[in-house]
DOLUMVO-228555 format. One record per residue (C-alpha): residue in three letters; x, y, z. Coordinates in steps of 0.02 Angstrom, whole numbers, padded with zeros to 5 digits, always signed. Layout:
# residues N
ALAXYZ
...
END
This chain:
# residues 106
MET+03636+01164-02908
LYS+03692+01233-02741
LYS+03711+01418-02710
SER+03800+01502-02568
TYR+03786+01691-02555
LEU+03907+01779-02442
ASP+03858+01961-02430
GLY+03885+02101-02307
ASN+03987+02204-02427
GLY+04093+02054-02477
ASN+03974+02024-02622
THR+04024+01845-02659
VAL+03921+01705-02732
ILE+03983+01526-02747
LEU+03888+01413-02866
GLY+03903+01226-02862
ALA+03849+01155-03029
ILE+03860+00984-03109
LYS+03972+00979-03263
GLY+03867+00935-03414
LEU+03689+00959-03351
VAL+03590+01083-03455
SER+03479+01127-03307
ASP+03630+01178-03203
GLY+03693+01285-03347
ASN+03525+01374-03347
GLU+03539+01404-03160
VAL+03716+01472-03178
ARG+03653+01591-03314
ASP+03510+01652-03204
ALA+03621+01673-03051
LEU+03750+01773-03149
ARG+03615+01886-03221
ASP+03542+01913-03047
PHE+03707+01940-02957
ARG+03801+02035-03096
PRO+03979+01995-03038
GLU+04131+02092-03097
THR+04240+01936-03083
VAL+04199+01755-03125
ALA+04308+01608-03076
ALA+04284+01435-03150
THR+04372+01269-03133
ILE+04449+01279-03306
SER+04610+01355-03367
PRO+04618+01526-03451
GLU+04673+01434-03609
GLU+04516+01326-03606
ALA+04410+01481-03580
GLU+04493+01588-03714
GLY+04540+01453-03837
GLY+04389+01342-03824
LEU+04234+01414-03745
LEU+04246+01590-03815
LYS+04282+01522-03989
PHE+04135+01401-03970
LEU+04021+01548-03928
ASP+04078+01641-04084
SER+04065+01492-04199
PRO+03996+01329-04127
PHE+04089+01174-04183
GLU+04077+00988-04152
VAL+04171+00935-03996
SER+04263+00770-03987
ILE+04240+00674-03826
SER+04334+00530-03748
ASP+04261+00361-03701
TYR+04267+00417-03519
GLU+04165+00573-03560
THR+04039+00467-03655
ILE+04016+00351-03505
TYR+04002+00502-03389
GLY+03870+00581-03501
VAL+03768+00420-03516
ASN+03765+00399-03327
LEU+03730+00584-03297
SER+03585+00584-03420
ARG+03472+00499-03295
PHE+03470+00665-03202
GLY+03426+00771-03353
GLU+03483+00831-03524
VAL+03672+00828-03548
MET+03777+00938-03664
VAL+03958+00960-03717
PRO+04039+01084-03690
PRO+03970+01093-03513
PRO+03829+01221-03503
MET+03892+01289-03336
PHE+04054+01343-03422
ILE+03967+01404-03580
GLU+03851+01515-03478
ALA+03995+01585-03374
ALA+04095+01622-03532
ARG+03943+01701-03615
TYR+03912+01812-03464
CYS+04095+01868-03464
LYS+04093+01905-03649
GLU+03929+02001-03644
ASN+03980+02102-03490
GLY+04162+02138-03529
VAL+04230+02028-03391
PRO+04403+01971-03447
PRO+04452+01788-03428
GLY+04539+01768-03261
GLY+04451+01921-03189
PRO+04497+02106-03192
END
């Protein structure tokens, strides 16, 4: 995972994570805990965050995946453990839920 901290009162951190890798989800979790942002932006829609990820956190359920996602996961697995939903999004949603950060920011 790549991190880019921009500070000097701007207090911004940009995390580059690989969708699906458990190790990158762990790094996102650790970075969010260290940085403690008031706003989190992710490359998913508010509907996916509210309707999918937050519901998954409350009550995990089996996720259906497409053939494309299966092929992606098989190829990605040579770099480490893979999970659906993507751990980077799960950890961002968990941080927001635990810290009162509303989906889409304040």
